[in-house]
Structure formats: structure tokens, C-alpha cells
C-alpha positions in Angstrom: -9.7 -40.5 37.3 -10.2 -43.2 34.3 -7.3 -45.3 34.7 -8.9 -46.1 39.0 -12.4 -46.3 37.5 -13.1 -50.0 37.6 -12.8 -49.4 41.1 -14.2 -46.8 41.8 -17.6 -47.5 40.1 -18.4 -49.1 42.7 -18.2 -46.2 45.0 -19.7 -44.1 43.1 -22.9 -46.5 42.1 -23.2 -47.0 46.2 -23.5 -43.7 47.1 -19.6 -43.6 49.1 -18.3 -40.0 50.3 -14.9 -39.6 48.7 -12.4 -37.1 47.4 -10.6 -37.0 44.8 -6.7 -35.9 44.9 -5.4 -35.1 41.4 -1.6 -34.1 41.1 -1.6 -30.8 38.6 2.2 -29.6 38.9 5.1 -32.4 38.5 8.8 -31.7 38.2 11.2 -34.4 37.4 12.1 -37.2 39.2 8.6 -37.7 40.5 7.0 -40.8 40.9 3.7 -40.2 39.2 2.8 -37.4 36.4 0.3 -34.8 35.9 -3.2 -36.0 36.1 -2.5 -39.1 38.7 -5.2 -39.6 40.8 -6.0 -40.9 44.2 -9.5 -41.6 45.8 -10.1 -41.3 49.7 -13.1 -42.2 51.4 -14.8 -40.5 53.7 -13.2 -42.4 56.8 -9.7 -42.2 55.2 -10.1 -46.1 55.8 -9.9 -47.0 52.2 -8.3 -45.4 49.0 -8.1 -46.2 45.7 -5.1 -45.0 42.7 -2.3 -42.9 44.1 -0.5 -39.6 43.9 3.7 -40.6 44.5 5.4 -43.8 45.2 3.6 -44.1 48.3 5.7 -41.4 50.6 3.2 -38.3 50.7 0.0 -40.5 50.5 -0.7 -40.3 54.3 -0.8 -36.6 54.3 -3.1 -36.5 51.4 -5.5 -38.7 53.1 -5.8 -36.7 56.1 -6.3 -33.2 54.0 -8.8 -35.4 51.9 -11.0 -36.5 55.2 -11.1 -32.6 56.2 -11.9 -31.5 52.5 -15.1 -34.2 52.9 -16.0 -32.4 56.0 -15.9 -28.5 55.1 -16.3 -29.3 51.3 -13.7 -26.8 50.3 -11.0 -27.8 48.0 -7.0 -27.7 49.3 -3.6 -27.9 47.7 -0.6 -29.7 49.1 3.1 -29.1 47.5 5.5 -31.6 48.2 9.4 -31.5 47.6 12.3 -29.3 48.3 11.8 -26.1 50.0 8.1 -26.9 50.0 7.1 -26.5 53.5 8.9 -26.8 57.2 11.8 -30.0 57.4 10.2 -32.3 59.3 6.9 -32.5 57.0 6.6 -35.2 54.3 8.6 -35.0 51.6 9.4 -37.1 48.4 12.2 -39.2 48.5 13.1 -39.1 44.7 13.9 -35.4 45.2 10.8 -34.2 42.9 8.3 -32.0 43.4 4.9 -32.4 43.0 1.8 -30.3 44.0 -1.7 -32.1 44.7 -5.0 -30.5 44.0 -7.7 -32.2 47.0 -11.5 -32.0 46.5 -14.6 -33.7 46.8 -16.1 -35.8 43.9 -18.1 -34.0 41.9 -21.1 -36.2 42.4 -21.5 -35.6 46.0 -23.1 -32.0 45.7 -25.1 -33.0 42.2 -25.6 -36.8 42.1 -27.2 -36.3 38.4 -23.8 -34.7 37.5 -22.6 -38.2 39.0 -24.5 -40.5 37.2 -23.8 -38.9 34.1 -19.7 -39.1 34.4 -20.4 -42.8 35.7 -22.4 -43.3 32.4 -20.0 -41.6 30.5 -17.3 -43.5 31.5 -19.1 -47.1 31.8 -20.3 -46.5 27.7 -16.8 -46.0 26.9 -17.6 -42.1 25.6 -15.0 -39.4 26.3 -16.0 -35.7 27.9 -14.5 -33.1 30.2 -15.5 -32.5 33.9 -14.5 -28.8 34.8 -14.5 -27.9 38.6 -14.2 -24.2 39.6 -14.5 -22.9 43.3 -16.7 -25.6 44.4 -19.2 -25.7 41.0 -18.3 -28.4 38.3 -19.8 -28.9 35.0 -19.5 -31.8 32.3 -18.5 -31.1 28.6 -19.8 -33.6 26.2 -19.4 -33.0 22.9 -21.6 -29.9 22.5 -23.5 -30.7 25.5 -23.2 -29.3 29.4 -24.1 -30.1 32.2 -23.7 -28.9 35.9 -23.5 -26.3 38.4 -25.9 -23.4 36.9 -23.5 -20.3 37.6 -20.1 -22.3 35.8 -22.8 -23.0 33.0 -23.3 -19.6 32.6 -19.7 -18.4 32.3 -19.0 -18.4 28.5 -15.0 -18.0 28.6 -14.5 -20.8 30.5 -16.7 -23.0 28.7 -14.9 -21.5 25.3 -11.2 -22.6 27.6 -13.2 -25.9 28.0 -14.1 -26.9 24.5 -10.6 -25.9 23.8 -8.8 -28.1 25.9 -11.6 -30.9 24.8 -10.6 -30.5 20.7 -7.1 -30.5 21.5 -7.2 -33.9 22.9 -5.5 -32.5 26.4 -5.6 -34.8 29.4 -5.6 -32.9 32.8 -4.6 -29.2 33.6 -5.2 -26.9 36.1 -5.8 -22.5 34.8 -6.4 -19.8 36.5 -9.7 -18.3 36.3 -11.1 -15.4 38.1 -8.5 -15.4 40.4 -9.4 -19.0 41.2 -7.7 -22.3 39.7 -9.7 -24.6 38.0 -9.6 -27.9 37.1 -10.0 -29.4 33.5 -10.0 -32.8 33.3 -10.2 -35.3 30.4 -12.3 -38.4 30.8 -12.8 -41.5 28.9 -12.4 -45.1 29.5 -9.9 -47.3 31.0 -8.0 -49.6 29.0 -9.6 -53.1 28.6 -8.1 -56.5 28.3 -10.3 -59.1 27.1 -9.0 -62.4 28.5 -10.3 -65.3 26.2 -10.0 -68.6 28.5 -10.0 -68.9 32.0 -7.2 -71.0 33.1 -4.5 -70.8 35.2 -2.7 -68.2 33.4 -5.8 -66.1 32.9 -5.7 -65.8 36.8 -2.6 -64.1 37.4 -3.2 -61.6 34.1 -6.2 -60.5 35.7 -4.2 -59.7 38.6 -1.3 -58.0 36.8 -4.2 -56.2 34.2 -6.1 -54.6 37.3 -3.4 -53.8 39.3 -2.4 -51.4 36.4 -5.9 -49.7 36.3 -7.3 -52.1 33.1 -10.8 -53.0 33.2 -10.7 -56.6 32.8 -13.3 -58.9 30.6 -12.4 -62.9 31.1 -14.7 -65.2 28.5 -14.8 -68.8 28.7 -17.5 -71.0 27.4 -16.0 -73.5 29.9 -18.6 -73.9 32.9 -15.8 -75.3 34.9 -13.6 -72.7 34.3 -15.5 -69.8 34.4 -16.5 -69.3 37.9 -15.4 -66.2 39.9 -14.4 -68.3 43.0 -11.0 -69.5 41.1 -10.1 -65.4 40.9 -8.2 -64.6 44.5 -8.8 -60.7 42.3 -12.2 -61.4 40.1 -12.3 -59.6 36.9 -14.8 -56.5 36.3 -16.9 -59.3 34.0 -16.6 -62.9 33.8 -18.4 -64.1 31.1 -19.5 -67.8 30.2 -20.7 -67.8 26.6 -18.3 -68.5 23.1 -16.4 -65.2 22.4 -18.4 -64.5 19.2 -21.3 -64.6 21.6 -19.9 -62.6 24.1 -18.1 -60.0 22.2 -21.2 -58.4 20.2 -22.0 -57.1 23.4 -19.0 -54.8 23.1 -18.1 -52.2 20.6 -13.9 -52.5 20.1 -12.0 -49.8 19.8 -8.4 -48.7 19.6 -7.5 -48.9 23.3 -8.6 -52.4 23.5 -6.1 -55.4 23.8 -7.3 -59.3 23.8 -5.2 -61.9 25.2 -6.1 -65.0 23.6 -5.3 -68.2 26.3 -7.0 -71.1 25.8 -4.9 -72.8 23.3 -8.0 -74.3 21.9 -8.5 -73.1 18.4 -12.4 -73.3 18.3 -12.4 -71.0 20.7 -9.4 -68.6 20.3 -10.4 -68.3 17.0 -13.3 -66.7 17.5 -11.7 -63.8 19.6 -9.4 -63.2 17.2 -12.0 -62.8 13.9 -13.4 -60.1 16.0 -10.1 -58.2 16.9 -8.9 -58.5 13.8 -11.8 -57.1 12.4 -11.1 -54.2 15.0 -8.1 -51.4 15.3 -7.4 -53.1 18.7 -4.1 -51.7 20.0 -3.0 -55.1 21.2 -3.7 -58.8 20.3 -1.7 -61.8 21.3 -2.3 -65.8 21.3 -1.2 -68.3 23.7 0.8 -71.2 21.5 4.3 -72.5 20.2 5.8 -71.0 17.2 4.6 -74.3 15.3 1.0 -73.7 16.7 1.1 -70.3 15.9 1.8 -71.1 12.4 -1.2 -73.3 12.1 -3.1 -70.5 13.2 -2.3 -68.4 10.6 -3.4 -70.8 7.9 -6.6 -70.8 9.7 -7.4 -67.4 9.8 -6.1 -66.9 6.5 -8.5 -68.6 5.5 -11.1 -66.6 7.1 -9.7 -64.0 4.5 -7.4 -62.3 6.5 -3.9 -61.2 4.8 -0.8 -61.0 6.1 -0.7 -57.8 7.0 -3.2 -58.3 9.4 -2.0 -61.5 10.8 0.6 -59.8 11.7 -1.0 -57.7 14.3 -1.0 -60.7 16.8 1.7 -61.6 19.0 2.4 -65.0 19.0 4.4 -66.9 21.0 2.1 -64.3 23.2 4.7 -62.2 25.7 8.3 -61.1 26.4 10.8 -63.5 26.0 11.9 -62.9 29.9 12.5 -66.9 30.6 8.9 -67.2 32.1 7.9 -70.8 33.2 5.1 -70.5 35.6 2.0 -69.2 34.9 2.4 -66.2 37.2 5.6 -65.3 35.1 4.1 -66.4 31.6 1.3 -64.0 32.8 4.1 -61.0 34.0 5.8 -61.6 30.5 2.5 -60.9 28.4 1.1 -58.2 31.0 4.6 -56.7 30.3 4.1 -57.2 26.2 1.0 -55.4 26.6 1.9 -52.3 28.3 5.3 -52.2 26.2 2.8 -51.8 22.6 0.4 -49.8 24.2 2.7 -47.2 25.0 
């Protein structure tokens, strides 16, 4: 669920009722793997995420609307021999099983707030759904439906899955499938510089489920009306000041895009001192050589400086701002897998 959290959290904050469809089984070739999520608003007119390449979403949406009416979970299977020949199937020939149920926070608003807080503050937890009830495991703290909290066997199974670092899995428990979903915040992309390339980069990143934070101390650039697809946060401050609000982790990425040493170097200084997954900087080989000298004077050794991808982006022959942004996003995806 974290991959769609940047968009989904607005529904949670506004109290919008929605159902969550989750792929719990998948055989190749299938367009989405186990754990892929589609969130559907109660009226069915809006949805976030996907469980296929679009070929079965319409049927899943109808089932999601129905489950929000009666509160009951549903399972749908798509693929060869899954039903009548006129039913919707996967064009790729694969097979998936989808679990559909109301969002845990609908029946328990306090639990919904805890889920939101966990994802917003970059923590990790495990959400368990079973027979219409839910509980959230955070480290050794358990909150949720009283009848589930008393189920020591299910709690033990959840703790084992949590310790093993698993993703999403459905297990049989007392004759009813229980869903164990590990939650962690989505990957974050910090973009320093809000110029034309960054506008396209934010759009690509958001479409891939990244949380996007754009930082630029220049007021004329740091304006939300310049972004057709606005970032999750747009901060008009110097990078050093802006990044003090964040704890940079291994799954965070940086694209330093101003080509202005006064601005980019501040961000590089912060990220090189972290275990950030990806660090990239805009500029030619000549400007990067000068950059390495400046960063070296700040005490960074060659092994640290080699983490900077520059010139930024995969070589796809890009020329336009949109093409450059595409090459940057492609490199981020490649390096973060």
C-alpha cells in the first residue's frame, strides 16, 4: 500500500471511504505481482494504483463498491480456467487472485490514524486483516480489533513474518484467509532545483509511486503553479535548511538539478553523509570534475564521491527537458532495484 500512499493519504485525511484490492496470488506471465494494490473510492469514480495492466480493473472496481456496501471481503480470480469464457481475463495469459476489502481505518478510525502516522513518519509495521477485523503490529506494540489482539497464534505468525522482512502474504487462519501486509513508507525522491527538467521529473516519479520533495531557494522557481503534477512537498529554502526536517535513509534518492554549485553542493553534502540509495547531479563531465574537487575539499574521499551519478541519467540520446527527465528517472529505477 505504501507505493500509492502519496496519493492515498489524502483520502485517509479527508475521511473518504474506500476499499483496497490486493493481489495475493500471481503466476507468470502476470502484469502485477503479489502485493500490488488498487484503492477504490466508494462511488467507484476514482481509484489509485492497479492490480493488472488495466484489463481486469473494471471488474475489481465493481466488487470493491459492493464490499463497501456490505463490509464483506471478496476474492476474484482472473486467468485461464478461472470462470466462464465471457468473463474478463488477463490478456497476458497469466493468473492472479485478488482480495478486496474495506480499508482498515473505516471500521476503526484510530487504527487508520496509526497507519497514516506510521507511513508519514517513515516507520515500518505490519497490518493484519482477518475475518473483517484488523490489527497493526509496530515493533512489539499491537493495536486493533480486540478479538484479533487476543489471538496469540496469529500474532506470533505476524511477528515471524515481520521479523523475516516479508512483503504481502495471505495465510489460512482458522479456516479464513488472513492477509499480512508489511507497511513502510514509499521511496522518496528529493529534487533540488525546480526548473523545467524537474517539472517533468516530478511527474515521472509520482507516476512510479515515489514521494516527491522539491527544494529550491529561488522564489520564482519554487511555485506550485509551474507544476502540472505538483510534488508532495515544494520547499522554498536552501537545501541545508530544508533537509534538516528529514531523516535521510537508504531508500531515499537525490537529483541535484540546478547546475548551481551554491545550491546543489549543499544537498550533495547532506546526502553523501547518509546511506542514500541514489545520488545524481546535473552537469557535464567538466563541471562534474570541478564538483568533485569542491566536495573533496569538504573532506569526502573518492569512495564517497563515486556514489554521485554524473552526468545524471542513462544515455538515451535525450535532448529535451522531458527526455532528460525520463533518462534520470530510468537511472533511478535501475539503481534502486
